[in-house]
N, C-alpha and C positions, 0 to 999 in steps of 0.2 A: 113802882115804875112810874106810876102816878105823880108824888107828892114833889119825882123830883120833874116831872116836866113839869109841876107849876112853878118849881124853884128857879127849873134855866127855860123856858119856853120851848116852849114848842119843835121849834122851829133849829134847831142846831142837836138833831140825832145822835150823832156822835159825841157829844159833851154829858149825854143822860146817860148814855154807855155808861160810859167812861165814870161817871159820875155812881151808880147802879153798882160798879166791881168795887167801888173803893170805902161806897159804906158798910162790904160785904162783912159779917164777922161771924165767926160758928159759934160763938154762943154756947149754948145747950144743945146744939148738934152732932153729931157725930161725928166724927173725921171726914169718913165714906161719904155722909149728907153734905156736908160744906163740899169735899171735892166736885162734887158733882153739881153744886149751886156757882161754886168758885169758874169751873168749866165752862157753864153756858156765858156765865157774864162777860168772862177770857172771851172768848168767842166773839161774842154780838159788839165788844170794845174795841176787837184787833188792837189787841196791847198783846207784848213779846218780850220774848230773854227778857234782862235786869228789871226794867220798871215793871214786868209783870207778877215776878217774882216779891220781890218787895213786897207787893199789894198781899201776894197769897200769903205773907212773913205777918203782918201787918192784923190778916185776918184771923189766922188761927188762934186758940188758945195758947194763955207763954210756956204753959208747961210744954206743948206738942214743938215753940217754936226755938225754945231753951235746948232739948237738947240736941240737937240736926248740929246746932252753931255751935255748938264747943266743944264735936266731936274735931278731928285732924281734918277728915274729909266729908266739906260739907256739899252740900246738892249742890248742882250747879242749874242746873237747867229746869223750870217747870216742873215738867215729871216726875224728875226723879223729888224733888220738895213732896209732890205727890206721894208719891210711893213713901218715903220715908217716913213722912208724918201717919201715913195709914197705919202703916206695920209698930213703929210709937205707939198710937190709938189701940192698938189692939196689943199691947203688953201689957 
């Protein structure tokens, strides 16, 4: 977060929190670890709805993201995405 504050300045905390959310990536973390980190950042950013889902999809590893997107019933709400991603990662 310190690097983001340097980039965006100290003045606009909302922009800093949104930037932090947008830069999150799962990488080598388990999906459970990523979901915890993402939930915290999402609360602080005050993002919600479809924009939040889109940021989550961008942050999770591609193989986990593709499965729900290919199914007939895609998750709609962010909590559904969290649950589906965790379930797929465990399988």
